[in-house]
C-alpha positions in Angstrom: 150.0 125.7 46.5 152.1 122.7 47.5 150.1 120.3 45.4 150.5 122.4 42.2 154.3 122.6 42.8 154.6 118.8 43.2 152.3 118.1 40.2 154.3 120.4 37.9 157.7 119.0 39.1 158.8 122.2 40.8 159.1 120.0 43.9 160.6 116.7 42.7 159.6 113.2 43.4 161.5 112.0 46.4 162.2 115.5 47.7 161.9 116.0 51.5 159.7 119.0 52.4 161.1 121.7 54.6 158.0 122.2 56.8 159.3 125.2 58.6 160.3 127.0 55.4 156.9 126.2 53.8 155.1 127.5 56.9 157.0 130.8 56.7 156.6 131.1 52.9 152.9 130.4 52.8 152.2 132.3 56.0 150.0 129.7 57.5 149.8 128.0 60.9 151.6 124.7 61.5 148.2 123.1 62.1 146.8 124.3 58.7 150.0 123.1 56.9 149.7 119.7 58.5 146.1 119.4 57.5 147.0 120.2 53.9 149.7 117.6 54.0 147.2 115.0 55.3 145.1 115.7 52.3 148.0 115.2 50.0 149.0 112.0 51.9 145.5 110.6 51.5 145.9 111.1 47.7 149.2 109.2 47.7 151.3 112.3 46.9 153.3 112.7 50.0 154.2 110.5 53.0 156.1 110.9 56.3 158.7 108.7 57.9 160.7 109.0 61.1 164.1 110.4 60.5 163.3 111.3 56.9 160.4 113.6 57.5 157.7 114.4 54.9 158.6 113.6 51.4 157.1 113.4 47.9 156.2 109.9 46.8 156.9 108.6 43.3 154.3 109.7 40.7 153.3 106.1 40.2 151.8 106.2 43.7 149.7 109.3 43.1 146.0 109.0 42.8 145.8 110.7 39.4 142.1 109.7 39.0 141.2 111.8 42.1 139.0 114.8 41.2 141.0 117.2 43.2 144.3 116.0 41.7 142.9 116.6 38.2 141.6 120.0 39.2 144.9 121.0 40.7 146.6 120.2 37.4 144.4 122.7 35.7 145.0 125.4 38.3 147.1 127.6 36.0 144.9 127.0 33.0 144.3 124.2 30.4 147.1 121.7 30.4 147.5 120.5 26.8 148.9 117.1 27.7 146.2 116.5 30.2 143.5 117.5 27.8 145.0 115.1 25.2 145.0 112.3 27.8 141.4 113.1 28.6 140.5 112.7 25.0 142.1 109.3 25.0 140.3 108.2 28.2 137.0 109.5 26.7 137.7 107.6 23.5 138.0 104.4 25.4 135.0 104.9 27.8 132.3 106.9 26.2 131.7 105.0 22.9 131.3 101.8 25.0 129.1 103.7 27.5 126.8 104.9 24.6 126.5 101.3 23.4 125.5 100.1 26.9 123.1 103.0 27.2 121.4 102.0 24.0 120.8 98.6 25.5 119.9 99.6 29.0 118.5 103.2 29.1 115.1 103.7 30.7 112.6 106.3 29.7 113.9 108.4 32.6 117.4 108.1 31.3 116.4 109.3 27.8 114.4 112.1 29.4 117.6 113.2 31.3 119.6 113.2 28.0 116.8 115.2 26.3 116.9 117.7 29.1 120.6 118.1 28.7 120.1 118.7 25.0 117.5 121.4 25.8 120.0 123.0 28.1 122.6 123.1 25.3 120.1 124.8 23.0 119.3 127.4 25.6 123.0 128.0 26.4 123.8 129.2 23.0 126.1 132.3 23.4 126.6 131.6 27.1 129.9 129.8 27.7 129.3 129.1 31.4 125.9 127.6 30.7 127.3 125.6 27.7 129.8 124.0 30.0 127.2 123.0 32.6 124.9 121.6 29.8 127.7 119.5 28.4 128.6 118.1 31.8 124.9 117.3 32.4 124.8 115.4 29.1 127.8 113.3 29.9 126.7 112.6 33.4 123.3 111.4 32.0 125.1 109.2 29.5 127.1 107.5 32.2 124.1 107.1 34.4 122.2 105.5 31.5 124.7 102.6 31.4 123.4 101.4 34.8 127.0 100.4 35.6 128.1 101.8 39.0 131.7 101.8 38.1 131.2 103.7 34.8 129.0 106.2 36.7 131.9 106.9 39.0 134.1 107.8 36.0 132.3 111.1 36.2 134.7 112.0 38.9 137.6 111.4 36.6 136.2 113.3 33.6 134.2 116.2 34.9 137.0 118.6 35.8 139.0 117.9 32.7 135.9 118.0 30.5 134.9 121.3 32.1 138.3 122.8 31.4 138.2 121.6 27.9 134.8 123.1 27.4 135.9 126.4 28.8 138.8 126.5 26.4 136.5 125.8 23.4 133.3 127.6 24.5 135.3 130.6 25.8 136.2 131.5 22.2 133.8 133.1 19.8 132.3 130.3 17.7 129.2 129.8 15.7 129.6 126.0 16.1 126.5 124.3 17.4 127.2 121.2 19.6 123.6 120.1 19.7 123.4 118.0 16.4 126.4 115.8 17.3 125.0 115.2 20.8 121.4 114.6 19.5 122.7 111.9 17.2 123.9 110.0 20.3 120.6 110.4 22.0 118.5 109.4 19.0 120.5 106.2 18.7 120.1 105.4 22.4 116.3 106.2 22.1 116.1 103.7 19.2 118.0 101.1 21.1 120.6 100.9 18.3 123.8 100.0 20.0 126.1 100.2 17.0 124.7 103.6 15.9 125.1 105.0 19.5 128.7 103.9 19.6 129.4 105.4 16.2 127.7 108.6 17.0 129.7 109.0 20.2 132.9 108.3 18.2 131.9 111.1 15.8 131.1 113.4 18.7 134.5 112.8 20.3 136.3 113.3 17.0 134.6 116.6 16.7 135.7 117.5 20.2 139.3 116.9 19.2 139.0 119.0 16.2 137.5 121.8 18.2 140.4 121.9 20.6 142.9 121.7 17.7 141.1 124.7 16.1 141.5 126.7 19.3 145.1 125.8 19.6 145.8 126.7 16.0 144.2 130.1 16.5 146.2 130.7 19.7 149.4 129.9 17.9 148.8 132.4 15.1 
């Protein structure tokens, strides 16, 4: 995939793409290749100029918050650096989101969070269901802020969060994620903004430890 090659640096920033060579290598029609490049252009990854042709734009121009761009970076498996960056983003956004949710959540919002907790309980031993339940929880949390811009952060986090969850839940573990998530919901239900923020910070710290545990096991 052209996107993956660019994102990994195999095709460097500033490089001019050899369209004919790519068409032959990928065994696709020129029309299909041009459509793919249009997608990359829309995401700020490539551009085209007369006399220069199609080239890779500087990384600073890439739309790294685009859901497809995040997904492409995980195409060959969990990227440790990207997972670490995801933890940092979540550490900035989600404690504040939990605080806002405690102040603004409606009964329907709390019901959605409770439903996600129920899905987590039912998903015990099923890694695929566990990932979906976790995503449902974090979507519900962002929705409970009633801030449209925060809700849109789901696009940024969902792919990376899913990959992180697959990494953790894909390993045999007796760990139960429900109590740490329930602590957040209970604080939101009580309207306790400080407790909701602290509970989310505790949840995220646990998420970091879970990943470190998996990495440590893989290294041995």
